[in-house]
N, C-alpha and C positions, 0 to 999 in steps of 0.2 A: 532429492528423495531419500530417504530414512532407509536405512536396510541395518538390520540386527542396532535397534537405539543407534544410530551412526547418521549424522548427514542431518539437512533442514527436511523439515517436516514436507509430504504434499501439499499442495494446495488443491483442494478438494474440485472437482468440476459439479455444475447444476446436477447433474444424470446421479453423481457418485452422493450428493449428500438426500436426494430422494430415495438413495437405495438405504443408504443410513438408516435414516429414520424410520424407513417403513418396514425393513428387512436387519438392519444390522442390533439397533437398539431394542429390546426387548422392554421394556417398563414406561410407564410415563415420568417416573424422576431422570431416568434416563435421560429422556427426548428434553425433557426441561433444564435439567442439569446443561445438557451440551447445545439447546437450543440456546439459553442462556450464553456462550462461550461465544456463538456462530454470529449472534446478533446484536452482542454490544464487542467484541472484536478483544474480549477479556481475558487473562490468565484463567488456565484450572483451578489455580490457587483461589481468587480473585471469587469465583465463582462459586466454589464451594465453600466459602467464608462469608458470603452473603447473610444479612439478619433479615427477621420477618418483616421489621417496621420499617427496611429502605424499600421495599418491595409492595407490600401490601398498606391502605388508608387502617383507622381504624374500623371503619365499616366493612374489610375484609376484599376494598377493589385494589384491582392492581393501578401503580400508582402511574403517573406520566411519565415519570425521571425513574431513574434505577442510581443510588451513589454508591460507589467505590471507595470505603473509607479508606482516608491514607494510610492508616495501619494495618490495612490487609494487601496494600498493594506493592509491586516489587520495588526496593530501596525507599518505599513508606514516603515517596517527594511530594504527591497530593490525589487531594478528595476528585473522582471523574464525577460526572454525573452524565447519564450516558439517555438520550430518548429513547421510549420503548414504542417499537414499531407491532405492527398490528399480529403478525404471527406470533412473535413471543410471548403477545402480552395473552392470544388466545394461550398456547404453553400453561401460564405463568393463572390464569384463570382456573384451569382444570385441576391443576396442581395446589390451588389454594388449602384444600381439605386434610392434603396429607404431610401440609409444611410440620416442620416442628414447633415450639412455642416462641422460642429465641433467635434458632438458625435454620435459612428455606430448607436447608437438605440436613439433617440431624443424624450421629451417628450413629454407630447400630448398636455402641454399648454407649446407653448415657451415663455412667459413672466411668468415662475413659475423662483424661484431659483434655484428649479432641470432640468437645461436643460437637463438631461437625462431621461430614464425610470430611474422608485424607484424601489429600490429591493422589497421594499415592492409590489409592484404592479407585478413584475415579479412572485414572490409567489401567487401569486390569479391566473394568468393565468395558471402557472404549475398546480397545487393541483386540479382546473378545468380538465384540459388536463389528470390526474393522474383518474379523475374520471369519464371519457370516457372512457381510456383506461383498467378501473375497474384494479387497480395498487393501494394497501394498503400500507399505512407504510413508503412511499416514502415524500421526498421532496427535496429540490431546493438542499441542500445538498448532495442526494444521487449520482446526476452526479460525486461530488468531489470524494468521496466515493469509485465508483465504476471504475474510474478510478485507483486508488491512489493501489486501492487492485486487478487490473487489469494487471497496474504496478508487481506488488511484486509477484502475482502469475506464471507470464512470465521469475522470476528469474533476474530482475533487480535489480542491491545494492541497499541497503536503499537511502546509501549518495547521488546516483543519482537519485533518486526520491525524495530526499528529495530536491534537488534544482530547481526541479520542482513545487512540492508543494508549497515553500517556508515557511516551519515551521521553525521554532525557532533551535530546536531541534529533534532528534530522537525518544525521548521519545513523544511529541506531534504527530507525523507523527505516530508512531506504534497504538494509537488510531485510528486511521482511518481505518485500514487494517484490511481485513477480513481473519477467519479462518476457514475454512470448515472441518467436518470431518471428509473428505476421506484426506483430509490433514495428518489431525494429526495422522489417520489410516496408512497412508503412510512412516510418520515419526516415526514412533512406527517397521513395516517392515521393514527399513532398519537395524534395531536391526537385522536381519536373517542374515546377512555377520559374527555376530560373534557365531555363531551356533557350537556347540559341535560335531552334527550328526555324528557319526560312530567311531565314540567312547561308549562302550558297559555302562564303569564304569567309573567314574573318579581313575584315574592311585594311585596307592597307595605309601607309600615312600618307599615299598620295591623295586617299578618299577622304582621306580626314582634315587633311589642309589641303585645298585645288590651288593647283598654282593660280599666280593672277600677278600678270605681265608689270613691269613698272614702268610709271608718266617717263618719258627723259630727259627731264632735270635731273630724278633724283636718281635713274642710273649712274649719272653721270656725276653725281656728287659721294655716291656708291665707289665708282671708281678714284676718286682722288682721296676717297677716306681709304681707300683698302693700300692705294701708294703711299700714303704717308703713315699708312702702321706695318712696310715693309722692313726686313729684320735686316738693320748694320751691320755693317760688312767690319771686321774686327782682321787687325792686322798682324804681321807674322811679328812685328817690329816690336 
């Protein structure tokens, strides 16, 4: 959990998400901006730099997918295409009439070289929202960690989650994922399938290899073989 901007961003619970969007975030822009972060697992800088044409068709309807352009992603590795779920579609539909001409979230000062909302401004907005909702230890990165951990907990393969997150490798992705105590408990509980319950004791050798008497002719032959293998005496001279 983050304390004074140090440490990992908190993973939000369902109750905290409801509290944040209904009490902490007070404008349609802020709910739409951080809804994009939550429902696409994107970084705040990627959300702030989204272009209108990547969200809406020429007729103004929300597209079925969102493109996070390569030039705006961390490391500029690749363009990511993320499907739009219903909750996000509702937010984007409501925001359409307020979007800028070029950027989804235009900056306050049109003549500034930052034409869209700056990530630092978004960070300040969110910190105040967390204070209003009395949520401690969270940051703009909480949405990304929350979304990726939710997918992991739902059993989505890591390779698919990596495609959504845009991480360069699985090792980077795994640092984002949260492991809960009950998940560890469940993992250990799965070992009960290996239980030996029902056996009073571990079987001894005599139980594994029951003795069977040899026929007389084999017993005689074995005695002869052992006699032939007796160690040879070595004289002192």
